[in-house]
C-alpha positions in Angstrom: -26.0 -156.7 16.9 -25.0 -156.7 13.3 -21.8 -158.2 11.9 -20.4 -154.6 11.6 -21.2 -154.0 15.3 -19.4 -157.3 16.2 -16.4 -156.2 14.2 -16.4 -152.9 16.0 -16.5 -154.8 19.3 -13.2 -156.6 18.3 -11.6 -153.2 17.5 -12.8 -151.9 20.9 -10.8 -154.6 22.6 -13.3 -157.0 24.4 -11.1 -160.0 24.9 -14.2 -162.3 25.0 -15.3 -161.3 21.5 -12.2 -162.5 19.7 -14.0 -165.7 18.6 -16.8 -165.7 16.1 -20.0 -165.9 18.2 -22.3 -168.8 17.8 -25.2 -166.3 17.6 -25.3 -162.6 17.2 -25.9 -160.3 20.1 -29.1 -158.8 21.1 -27.3 -155.8 22.4 -26.8 -152.9 20.0 -24.6 -150.5 22.0 -20.9 -150.2 21.8 -19.4 -152.8 24.2 -17.7 -151.9 27.4 -14.0 -151.1 26.9 -11.2 -151.2 29.4 -9.3 -148.5 27.7 -12.2 -146.2 28.0 -12.3 -146.5 31.8 -15.5 -148.6 31.9 -13.9 -151.0 34.4 -12.4 -148.4 36.6 -14.1 -149.3 40.0 -12.9 -146.1 41.5 -14.3 -143.8 38.8 -16.2 -145.7 36.1 -16.6 -143.8 32.9 -20.0 -143.2 31.5 -21.1 -145.9 29.0 -24.2 -145.8 26.7 -24.6 -149.6 27.0 -25.7 -149.1 30.6 -29.1 -147.8 29.6 -29.7 -150.5 27.1 -28.9 -153.3 29.6 -30.9 -151.5 32.3 -33.9 -151.5 29.9 -33.3 -155.2 29.2 -33.3 -155.9 32.9 -36.6 -154.1 33.3 -38.1 -156.3 30.5 -36.6 -159.4 32.1 -38.1 -158.6 35.5 -41.5 -157.8 34.0 -41.7 -161.1 31.9 -43.1 -164.4 32.8 -41.0 -167.6 33.2 -41.2 -168.6 29.6 -40.4 -165.1 28.3 -37.5 -164.9 30.7 -36.1 -168.2 29.6 -36.3 -167.0 26.0 -34.5 -163.7 26.9 -31.7 -165.5 28.6 -31.4 -167.9 25.6 -31.2 -165.0 23.2 -27.9 -163.9 24.9 -24.7 -164.9 23.4 -21.5 -165.3 25.4 -20.4 -161.7 25.0 -23.9 -160.5 26.1 -23.6 -162.5 29.3 -20.2 -161.0 30.0 -21.7 -157.5 29.3 -24.4 -158.2 31.9 -21.8 -159.3 34.3 -19.8 -156.0 33.8 -23.0 -154.0 34.1 -23.7 -155.6 37.5 -20.3 -154.4 38.7 -20.9 -150.9 37.2 -24.4 -150.7 38.7 -23.0 -151.5 42.2 -20.5 -148.7 42.1 -22.6 -146.1 40.4 -25.7 -146.9 42.4 -23.7 -146.6 45.6 -22.4 -143.2 44.6 -25.9 -142.0 43.8 -27.7 -143.8 46.6 -29.8 -145.4 43.9 -31.0 -148.8 45.1 -33.0 -149.4 42.0 -29.9 -149.2 39.9 -28.1 -151.7 42.2 -31.1 -154.0 41.9 -30.9 -153.8 38.1 -27.3 -155.0 38.5 -28.7 -157.9 40.5 -31.3 -158.7 37.9 -28.5 -158.6 35.2 -26.8 -161.3 37.2 -29.9 -163.4 37.4 -30.4 -163.0 33.6 -26.9 -164.3 32.6 -27.0 -167.5 30.6 -25.2 -170.1 33.0 -24.4 -172.2 29.9 -22.3 -169.3 28.5 -20.7 -168.0 31.7 -19.8 -170.2 34.7 -22.2 -169.3 37.4 -19.4 -169.0 39.9 -17.8 -166.3 37.7 -21.2 -164.6 37.1 -21.8 -164.5 40.9 -18.6 -162.9 41.9 -20.3 -159.5 42.0 -23.1 -160.7 44.4 -21.3 -159.7 47.6 -20.8 -156.1 46.3 -24.4 -155.9 45.2 -25.7 -157.1 48.5 -23.4 -154.6 50.3 -24.4 -151.7 48.0 -28.1 -152.4 48.4 -27.7 -152.3 52.2 -25.6 -149.1 51.9 -28.4 -147.5 49.9 -30.9 -148.3 52.6 -32.7 -151.2 50.8 -33.6 -154.6 52.2 -30.9 -156.6 50.5 -32.1 -160.0 51.7 -35.6 -159.3 50.4 -34.2 -158.1 47.0 -32.0 -161.1 46.6 -35.0 -163.5 47.2 -37.2 -161.5 44.8 -34.6 -161.6 42.1 -33.7 -165.3 42.8 -37.3 -166.1 41.8 -36.6 -164.6 38.4 -33.5 -166.6 37.7 -32.9 -170.0 36.1 -32.3 -172.9 38.5 -28.5 -172.7 38.9 -28.4 -168.9 39.2 -31.4 -168.9 41.6 -29.6 -171.4 43.9 -26.4 -169.3 43.7 -28.3 -166.1 44.6 -30.2 -167.7 47.5 -27.1 -169.5 48.9 -25.0 -166.3 48.9 -27.8 -164.2 50.4 -28.3 -166.6 53.2 -24.5 -166.4 54.0 -24.4 -162.6 53.8 -27.5 -162.3 56.1 -25.8 -164.3 58.8 -23.2 -161.7 59.5 -23.7 -159.4 62.4 -23.2 -156.2 60.4 -22.7 -155.0 56.9 -19.2 -154.0 57.9 -18.5 -157.6 59.0 -20.1 -158.8 55.8 -17.8 -156.6 53.7 -14.7 -157.7 55.5 -15.4 -161.3 55.3 -16.6 -161.3 51.7 -13.6 -159.1 50.6 -15.9 -156.1 49.7 -13.6 -153.1 50.2 -15.2 -149.7 49.9 -13.0 -146.6 49.7 -13.7 -142.9 49.3 -11.4 -141.4 46.7 -11.1 -137.9 45.2 -13.6 -139.2 42.6 -16.3 -140.5 45.1 -17.2 -143.9 46.6 -15.6 -146.9 44.9 -14.1 -150.2 45.5 -10.7 -151.8 45.5 -9.9 -155.5 45.3 -8.7 -157.4 48.3 -6.7 -160.6 48.3 -6.1 -162.9 51.4 -2.5 -162.3 52.3 -1.7 -161.1 55.8 -2.8 -157.5 56.1 -2.2 -155.6 59.4 -1.3 -152.0 58.6 -0.7 -149.6 61.4 -1.9 -146.6 59.4 -4.0 -145.7 56.4 -2.1 -147.4 53.7 -5.3 -147.5 51.4 -5.6 -143.8 51.7 -2.1 -143.5 50.6 -2.7 -145.8 47.7 -5.6 -143.6 46.5 -3.2 -140.6 46.3 -0.6 -142.7 44.6 -3.2 -143.8 42.1 -3.3 -140.3 40.9 0.4 -140.4 39.9 -0.5 -143.3 37.5 -3.7 -141.6 36.2 -1.4 -138.6 35.3 0.6 -141.0 33.0 -0.9 -140.4 29.6 0.6 -143.6 28.1 -1.1 -145.7 30.7 -4.7 -146.7 31.6 -5.4 -147.0 35.4 -6.4 -150.5 36.2 -7.0 -151.2 39.9 -5.9 -151.1 43.5 -5.4 -154.4 45.3 -5.0 -154.7 49.0 -3.6 -157.6 51.1 -1.4 -158.7 48.2 2.3 -159.6 47.8 5.4 -157.8 46.7 6.4 -158.7 43.1 8.3 -161.9 43.0 10.8 -160.3 40.5 12.0 -158.3 43.5 11.7 -160.9 46.4 12.1 -164.6 46.8 14.0 -165.2 43.6 17.3 -163.6 44.5 20.1 -164.4 46.9 20.1 -162.0 49.8 16.4 -161.3 49.5 14.6 -160.8 52.9 13.4 -164.2 54.3 9.7 -164.9 54.9 10.2 -163.9 58.6 10.6 -160.3 57.3 7.4 -160.3 55.2 5.6 -156.9 55.3 2.7 -156.3 57.6 0.7 -155.1 54.6 1.0 -154.7 50.9 -1.2 -152.7 48.5 -0.6 -152.6 44.7 -1.7 -149.7 42.5 -1.9 -151.0 38.9 -2.0 -149.5 35.4 -1.5 -150.9 31.9 0.3 -149.5 28.8 -2.2 -148.3 26.3 -2.3 -150.2 23.0 -1.2 -147.3 20.8 2.2 -147.5 22.6 2.6 -151.3 22.0 4.6 -152.5 19.0 1.8 -154.9 17.9 -1.0 -152.6 19.3 -2.8 -155.5 21.1 -5.9 -154.3 23.0 -5.9 -157.2 25.4 -5.2 -155.4 28.7 -4.1 -158.6 30.4 -1.1 -158.8 28.1 -0.1 -155.1 28.1 3.0 -153.8 29.7 2.4 -153.1 33.4 3.3 -150.1 35.4 2.4 -150.7 39.1 3.3 -149.1 42.4 3.6 -151.3 45.5 3.2 -149.8 48.9 4.3 -151.9 51.9 4.6 -151.5 55.6 7.5 -153.4 57.1 7.9 -154.4 60.8 10.5 -151.7 61.3 12.6 -149.1 59.5 15.6 -151.6 59.1 13.5 -154.1 57.3 11.9 -151.4 55.1 15.4 -150.2 54.1 16.3 -153.8 53.3 13.2 -154.3 51.2 13.9 -151.1 49.2 17.5 -152.0 48.7 16.6 -155.5 47.5 14.2 -153.9 44.9 16.8 -151.3 43.8 19.4 -154.0 43.3 17.2 -156.4 41.5 18.1 -157.2 37.9 15.5 -158.7 35.5 15.3 -158.5 31.7 11.5 -158.1 31.7 11.1 -155.8 34.6 12.5 -152.5 36.0 12.1 -151.1 39.5 12.8 -148.0 41.7 12.2 -148.2 45.4 12.2 -145.8 48.4 11.6 -146.1 52.0 10.6 -143.7 54.9 10.5 -145.1 58.3 8.7 -148.5 58.1 7.0 -147.7 54.7 8.3 -148.8 51.3 7.1 -147.7 47.9 8.3 -149.6 44.7 7.6 -148.3 41.1 7.6 -151.6 39.1 7.4 -152.0 35.3 6.9 -155.5 33.8 6.2 -157.0 30.4 4.4 -160.2 30.2 4.6 -160.6 26.4 8.2 -159.9 25.4 11.7 -160.6 26.7 12.3 -156.9 27.2 10.4 -153.8 28.3 8.8 -151.8 25.4 8.5 -148.4 27.0 10.1 -148.4 30.5 13.6 -149.0 31.8 15.5 -148.7 35.1 16.2 -145.1 34.1 12.7 -144.1 33.2 11.0 -145.5 36.4 13.4 -143.3 38.4 10.9 -140.5 37.7 8.7 -141.9 40.4 11.3 -141.9 43.1 10.8 -138.3 44.3 7.0 -138.2 44.0 6.9 -141.5 46.0 9.2 -140.1 48.6 6.9 -137.1 49.0 3.9 -139.2 49.4 5.6 -141.3 52.1 6.9 -138.2 53.9 3.2 -136.9 53.9 2.1 -139.7 56.2 5.4 -140.3 58.1 7.9 -137.9 59.6 11.1 -138.2 57.5 13.7 -139.6 59.9 14.9 -142.7 58.2 15.0 -142.8 54.4 16.6 -145.0 51.7 
């Protein structure tokens, strides 16, 4: 990659490229970009870099040990992160197409990552999803992992083998997905993945299906870029746990899912393209133990006062939905306010009513 390509990479918003690289990239394509939808694991946007990295993976797999080591050493830190993102994209896109070869390319990309540039534990976070997708595509995932482990450098090889051994010990791919936090969903855009945390999660209904419909509300917001859906998470601490009268831990929800988006940089005052620092617009969906607790949760959120956040909450039966705007950079919200987030109140009520008969609302 030329210096001009590197400068374009900064403009495109890759946070890992903000430091001058110790060596220039061997990848010539435009880098992956959050704001272009390249990291949308429910509907990843097309990226020209995919084909270049897939060709690199083919070259890596066809080379001998010395040549493979040289290829890995030719990667700079940004390249290694690009391979990591390609692995995530290959898993989703390969699953959709039933293309085990593409998923295997994602595994090879992981094996080719320079462990000196990227922590091997970080590089390996996509391994559960790759194993899952290989199996879902009808491939022998254990055999593929062993084959690719033989291509990797020592630390990456050990990581791939250790993980494969653990995955193979599960009784089914469904158990493997559940235990390894691989959460496949079927959205209007096709097969995809949502993240899963480790908070208590015992919904009585299809709260994930509800979250996929709610995600379309955020996708329709032109000022925002859809980010992710996270299941088994918490309600925002700005609403709960920091205020007098907030529900105690005995009234924790049975399940919480967050649907997340980020304010696009053209609407930020300093136009930073770091999506981790952008203003958030999230919607939290929670199932409470009973309608009374749901009403209490919604009321607590509606009564909350915070300089850097704004909320609008509704409840129907035992379900709660909270539209939540937050800034992590400033002491005040740039775009949203308590008044503007009210636009979500009626749409969220409609979504809750679609899954629960309207008998007890707040």
